[in-house]
N, C-alpha and C positions, 0 to 999 in steps of 0.2 A: 173556162170559156164555153158559152153555150153554143150549141149547134143543132142542126136537125139532119136526119138521115133518112132516106127513103129506101126500104129494102123489099125484095120480092123473094119469098121462101118457096121452093118447090120440093116435091116429093109427096109422102103420104102426110099431108098437113091439114086436111080437112076431115071432119068427122072423128078427130082425136083429141078434142078439147084444146087445140092449139092456141085459139084466140084468147079463151079464157084464162089459160096458163100464162100466155104472153101478157095479157093485162095485169095479172097479179104480179108478175116479175117486173114489169114497167113501173107499177106503183111502188114496188119495194125500192126500185132504183130511182124513185123520184123523177120519172120521165112523164112526158105528156105525148100525146099523139093518137094513134088508132092502129087497129088491126082488122083487115076485112078480107073475106073470101073474094076471089076472083073466079070468073066464069071457066077458065082453063083448069081450076083445081089448085092453083097456087094461092098464097096468102100474101097480101101486101101490107107492110107494116111501116108506119111513119114513127120516128122516135126524135123527141126534141128534149134537150136538157144539157146538162154538163157533159163535156166530151168523155171523160172517163166513163161515165155511167153509160153513155150511148154505145161506147166501144164493148163494155161489158154485156150489154143487152145483144149486140151484134154476135158475140161469141156465144151466148145462150141459144139465139135463133139457129145456129149452125147444128145444135143438138136438139132443141126443143123439148117437149114434155115426153114422158116414157113411151106414150103409144104412138108418137109420131116417128116417121122415118124421113128425115131431112136429106134430100139429094143434093140441094144447091141453095146458096144464098148469094143474090146479087144486090149490092147497095152503092148508093151515091149519095154524097152531101148535097143537100138541097138548101134553098134560101130559109133562114130561120123563121119560125112562126111561134108566136107567144100564145100557147095553148093553156087552158085551164086544168085538163084532165086527160086520161087515156081512155078512149072509148073503143067498143067493138061495132064494127059496121057489118 
């Protein structure tokens, strides 16, 4: 079943290649959406795709790339959007 989830990742997640690594992981999991920096230092991530892949990506967001220090991930399911790719904003 396809779904979309909007997540906000906080901690040391900017300046550590979080978005680029997130994009590669999302592509590997065949997800569409985006990752973008927020003004408060968090990263917002929209994930759309098969439910199991979205859940796997949410698990990855809680860890992030090696240089990141993720403090918290808040996520909620949102209305499904049919997107063609995963972008960095």
